[in-house]
C-alpha beads as a LAMMPS data file, in Angstrom:
LAMMPS data file: protein, C-alpha beads

202 atoms
201 bonds

1 atom types
1 bond types

-500.0 500.0 xlo xhi
-500.0 500.0 ylo yhi
-500.0 500.0 zlo zhi

Masses

1 110.0

Atoms # bond

1 1 1 28.711 31.159 -328.303
2 1 1 30.160 32.225 -331.356
3 1 1 33.477 34.218 -331.456
4 1 1 31.340 37.564 -332.395
5 1 1 28.448 39.261 -331.785
6 1 1 25.156 37.519 -333.109
7 1 1 22.173 39.370 -334.405
8 1 1 19.286 38.731 -332.036
9 1 1 16.431 37.096 -334.287
10 1 1 12.708 37.231 -333.341
11 1 1 11.416 34.275 -331.515
12 1 1 9.407 31.624 -333.884
13 1 1 6.061 30.838 -332.665
14 1 1 6.020 27.538 -330.899
15 1 1 3.908 24.645 -331.715
16 1 1 1.170 24.227 -329.614
17 1 1 -1.321 21.499 -329.764
18 1 1 -2.695 21.164 -326.167
19 1 1 0.668 20.874 -324.611
20 1 1 1.450 17.562 -326.468
21 1 1 4.049 19.149 -328.764
22 1 1 6.693 17.575 -327.177
23 1 1 5.247 14.313 -327.731
24 1 1 5.818 14.777 -331.186
25 1 1 8.662 13.726 -333.206
26 1 1 10.183 14.907 -336.613
27 1 1 8.027 13.898 -339.975
28 1 1 4.827 12.977 -337.968
29 1 1 1.864 14.555 -340.220
30 1 1 4.086 16.948 -342.025
31 1 1 4.807 18.778 -338.762
32 1 1 8.478 19.998 -337.573
33 1 1 9.682 20.265 -333.626
34 1 1 9.823 24.150 -332.465
35 1 1 13.577 25.194 -333.093
36 1 1 14.727 27.704 -330.586
37 1 1 16.678 30.823 -331.499
38 1 1 19.710 31.548 -330.077
39 1 1 19.636 33.842 -326.774
40 1 1 21.365 37.181 -328.225
41 1 1 24.711 37.746 -325.999
42 1 1 23.905 39.916 -322.958
43 1 1 26.271 42.528 -321.759
44 1 1 29.047 40.808 -320.682
45 1 1 29.137 38.674 -323.540
46 1 1 29.834 41.766 -325.664
47 1 1 32.413 43.404 -323.458
48 1 1 34.154 39.980 -324.298
49 1 1 34.110 39.793 -327.654
50 1 1 34.463 43.542 -328.335
51 1 1 37.990 42.594 -327.538
52 1 1 40.382 41.884 -330.360
53 1 1 42.436 39.482 -328.598
54 1 1 44.185 37.855 -331.670
55 1 1 45.181 41.146 -332.893
56 1 1 46.113 41.979 -329.559
57 1 1 48.357 39.273 -329.009
58 1 1 49.726 39.960 -332.226
59 1 1 50.507 43.170 -331.244
60 1 1 51.973 42.760 -327.947
61 1 1 54.525 40.711 -329.857
62 1 1 55.524 43.211 -331.871
63 1 1 55.634 45.583 -329.361
64 1 1 58.116 43.332 -327.492
65 1 1 60.375 43.308 -329.705
66 1 1 60.160 47.118 -330.286
67 1 1 60.786 47.694 -326.398
68 1 1 63.443 45.641 -325.822
69 1 1 65.205 48.323 -329.241
70 1 1 64.304 51.291 -326.744
71 1 1 65.956 49.550 -323.638
72 1 1 69.200 48.809 -324.933
73 1 1 69.694 51.730 -327.777
74 1 1 67.274 54.516 -326.736
75 1 1 64.347 55.822 -328.852
76 1 1 67.101 57.214 -331.350
77 1 1 67.932 53.277 -332.126
78 1 1 67.396 52.161 -335.562
79 1 1 65.965 49.110 -336.984
80 1 1 67.267 48.454 -340.513
81 1 1 67.878 52.509 -341.165
82 1 1 64.611 53.019 -339.648
83 1 1 63.892 55.236 -336.390
84 1 1 62.733 52.789 -333.636
85 1 1 59.535 55.147 -333.309
86 1 1 58.630 55.544 -337.063
87 1 1 58.708 51.961 -336.544
88 1 1 56.818 51.409 -333.356
89 1 1 53.697 54.422 -334.900
90 1 1 53.722 51.693 -338.004
91 1 1 53.342 48.724 -335.781
92 1 1 50.159 50.604 -334.231
93 1 1 48.418 51.417 -337.587
94 1 1 49.077 48.607 -339.160
95 1 1 47.907 46.505 -336.230
96 1 1 44.551 48.861 -335.824
97 1 1 43.878 48.385 -339.553
98 1 1 44.293 44.384 -339.342
99 1 1 41.440 44.266 -336.654
100 1 1 38.295 44.935 -338.922
101 1 1 39.897 42.719 -341.470
102 1 1 40.490 39.483 -338.835
103 1 1 36.697 39.991 -337.626
104 1 1 35.609 39.822 -341.360
105 1 1 37.820 36.995 -341.927
106 1 1 36.173 35.170 -338.598
107 1 1 32.629 35.830 -339.313
108 1 1 29.771 33.634 -339.004
109 1 1 26.463 33.639 -340.930
110 1 1 24.571 35.487 -338.192
111 1 1 27.010 37.600 -336.819
112 1 1 26.775 41.176 -336.840
113 1 1 30.106 41.219 -337.704
114 1 1 29.774 45.344 -339.034
115 1 1 29.243 46.471 -335.941
116 1 1 31.725 44.069 -334.042
117 1 1 33.841 45.313 -336.308
118 1 1 33.609 48.974 -335.777
119 1 1 33.832 48.723 -331.847
120 1 1 37.259 46.346 -331.721
121 1 1 38.874 48.785 -333.891
122 1 1 38.015 51.556 -331.435
123 1 1 39.345 49.371 -328.690
124 1 1 42.508 48.393 -329.990
125 1 1 44.206 51.969 -329.838
126 1 1 42.795 51.930 -326.084
127 1 1 44.207 48.312 -324.978
128 1 1 47.681 49.371 -327.073
129 1 1 48.129 52.344 -324.566
130 1 1 47.257 50.279 -321.893
131 1 1 49.589 47.776 -322.861
132 1 1 52.551 50.040 -322.857
133 1 1 52.503 50.498 -326.864
134 1 1 56.049 51.793 -328.098
135 1 1 54.346 54.483 -329.741
136 1 1 52.948 56.288 -326.848
137 1 1 56.044 56.134 -324.559
138 1 1 55.759 60.159 -324.807
139 1 1 52.369 60.185 -323.592
140 1 1 52.376 57.190 -321.334
141 1 1 50.724 57.461 -317.724
142 1 1 49.467 53.981 -316.286
143 1 1 46.467 55.579 -314.444
144 1 1 45.562 57.216 -317.239
145 1 1 45.207 54.180 -319.099
146 1 1 43.683 52.042 -316.531
147 1 1 40.991 55.099 -316.600
148 1 1 40.586 54.579 -320.288
149 1 1 40.314 51.249 -321.093
150 1 1 37.793 50.925 -318.226
151 1 1 35.666 53.861 -319.261
152 1 1 35.982 52.276 -322.647
153 1 1 35.313 48.651 -322.145
154 1 1 31.959 49.671 -319.958
155 1 1 30.506 51.651 -322.761
156 1 1 31.454 49.232 -325.236
157 1 1 28.968 46.930 -323.788
158 1 1 26.061 49.094 -324.527
159 1 1 26.327 48.824 -328.334
160 1 1 24.199 46.150 -329.280
161 1 1 22.991 45.102 -332.879
162 1 1 19.376 45.818 -333.384
163 1 1 17.118 43.002 -334.193
164 1 1 15.907 42.730 -338.113
165 1 1 12.933 44.583 -339.579
166 1 1 10.321 41.702 -340.293
167 1 1 9.184 43.292 -343.856
168 1 1 5.991 41.928 -344.365
169 1 1 5.316 39.710 -346.710
170 1 1 3.059 40.703 -349.661
171 1 1 0.129 39.123 -349.816
172 1 1 0.262 36.608 -352.920
173 1 1 -3.143 36.925 -354.170
174 1 1 -4.341 33.452 -355.614
175 1 1 -4.623 33.006 -359.377
176 1 1 -8.204 34.126 -360.682
177 1 1 -9.812 30.743 -362.313
178 1 1 -9.627 30.671 -366.525
179 1 1 -12.863 31.044 -367.856
180 1 1 -14.430 27.711 -368.685
181 1 1 -16.013 27.286 -372.535
182 1 1 -19.291 27.429 -372.513
183 1 1 -21.066 24.032 -372.655
184 1 1 -22.559 22.862 -375.572
185 1 1 -26.097 21.440 -375.520
186 1 1 -25.013 17.651 -376.303
187 1 1 -29.024 17.331 -377.570
188 1 1 -28.885 19.934 -380.128
189 1 1 -25.266 18.958 -381.667
190 1 1 -26.829 15.243 -381.944
191 1 1 -29.675 16.526 -383.699
192 1 1 -27.485 18.208 -386.094
193 1 1 -25.014 15.446 -386.994
194 1 1 -27.831 12.508 -386.312
195 1 1 -31.180 14.126 -388.168
196 1 1 -32.642 13.261 -384.882
197 1 1 -35.619 15.509 -385.384
198 1 1 -36.387 14.720 -389.261
199 1 1 -36.755 10.841 -387.751
200 1 1 -39.010 11.463 -385.111
201 1 1 -41.054 14.099 -387.970
202 1 1 -41.657 11.119 -390.006

Bonds

1 1 1 2
2 1 2 3
3 1 3 4
4 1 4 5
5 1 5 6
6 1 6 7
7 1 7 8
8 1 8 9
9 1 9 10
10 1 10 11
11 1 11 12
12 1 12 13
13 1 13 14
14 1 14 15
15 1 15 16
16 1 16 17
17 1 17 18
18 1 18 19
19 1 19 20
20 1 20 21
21 1 21 22
22 1 22 23
23 1 23 24
24 1 24 25
25 1 25 26
26 1 26 27
27 1 27 28
28 1 28 29
29 1 29 30
30 1 30 31
31 1 31 32
32 1 32 33
33 1 33 34
34 1 34 35
35 1 35 36
36 1 36 37
37 1 37 38
38 1 38 39
39 1 39 40
40 1 40 41
41 1 41 42
42 1 42 43
43 1 43 44
44 1 44 45
45 1 45 46
46 1 46 47
47 1 47 48
48 1 48 49
49 1 49 50
50 1 50 51
51 1 51 52
52 1 52 53
53 1 53 54
54 1 54 55
55 1 55 56
56 1 56 57
57 1 57 58
58 1 58 59
59 1 59 60
60 1 60 61
61 1 61 62
62 1 62 63
63 1 63 64
64 1 64 65
65 1 65 66
66 1 66 67
67 1 67 68
68 1 68 69
69 1 69 70
70 1 70 71
71 1 71 72
72 1 72 73
73 1 73 74
74 1 74 75
75 1 75 76
76 1 76 77
77 1 77 78
78 1 78 79
79 1 79 80
80 1 80 81
81 1 81 82
82 1 82 83
83 1 83 84
84 1 84 85
85 1 85 86
86 1 86 87
87 1 87 88
88 1 88 89
89 1 89 90
90 1 90 91
91 1 91 92
92 1 92 93
93 1 93 94
94 1 94 95
95 1 95 96
96 1 96 97
97 1 97 98
98 1 98 99
99 1 99 100
100 1 100 101
101 1 101 102
102 1 102 103
103 1 103 104
104 1 104 105
105 1 105 106
106 1 106 107
107 1 107 108
108 1 108 109
109 1 109 110
110 1 110 111
111 1 111 112
112 1 112 113
113 1 113 114
114 1 114 115
115 1 115 116
116 1 116 117
117 1 117 118
118 1 118 119
119 1 119 120
120 1 120 121
121 1 121 122
122 1 122 123
123 1 123 124
124 1 124 125
125 1 125 126
126 1 126 127
127 1 127 128
128 1 128 129
129 1 129 130
130 1 130 131
131 1 131 132
132 1 132 133
133 1 133 134
134 1 134 135
135 1 135 136
136 1 136 137
137 1 137 138
138 1 138 139
139 1 139 140
140 1 140 141
141 1 141 142
142 1 142 143
143 1 143 144
144 1 144 145
145 1 145 146
146 1 146 147
147 1 147 148
148 1 148 149
149 1 149 150
150 1 150 151
151 1 151 152
152 1 152 153
153 1 153 154
154 1 154 155
155 1 155 156
156 1 156 157
157 1 157 158
158 1 158 159
159 1 159 160
160 1 160 161
161 1 161 162
162 1 162 163
163 1 163 164
164 1 164 165
165 1 165 166
166 1 166 167
167 1 167 168
168 1 168 169
169 1 169 170
170 1 170 171
171 1 171 172
172 1 172 173
173 1 173 174
174 1 174 175
175 1 175 176
176 1 176 177
177 1 177 178
178 1 178 179
179 1 179 180
180 1 180 181
181 1 181 182
182 1 182 183
183 1 183 184
184 1 184 185
185 1 185 186
186 1 186 187
187 1 187 188
188 1 188 189
189 1 189 190
190 1 190 191
191 1 191 192
192 1 192 193
193 1 193 194
194 1 194 195
195 1 195 196
196 1 196 197
197 1 197 198
198 1 198 199
199 1 199 200
200 1 200 201
201 1 201 202
């Protein structure tokens, strides 16, 4: 299972030869064994993969430092001459922006990383609010945080990438055979070159 949700793939046609496909070995008769396509992510797997866990872990570390400063010096405390609340808001914005870039960085072939990045970026503020981000200190409500996070989590699992449309390949027409030059009558040519008719006349 990959780290991101995957684009569902159409199932390949299975090789069926009267039930002997399981007895075939690769390379026999030029036939290759059927390769199973990975199953698409189910509802619970999508919910888990939409959680930007690595970015959340980074934000928890930064937020813990900011929370300690607020507890020590209050909301008017300064960090390097900047108000701690301004730093907290900046950290929230930076972490939100980092989310799609991180999804892009860890993507693999076959991942629906654009949808994953979009949903994960939307999910991050809900997680930050639920985890007690200092930037939301004035609007913090534990019950509301649980309701918002639970609602978003349930709805996010409904977002699923669409199966790509299989483009119908244009039928390649067989090239028309080139016109062959007309065959030359060998006997007539022979008569011209050897004087066969004159010999017969004599």
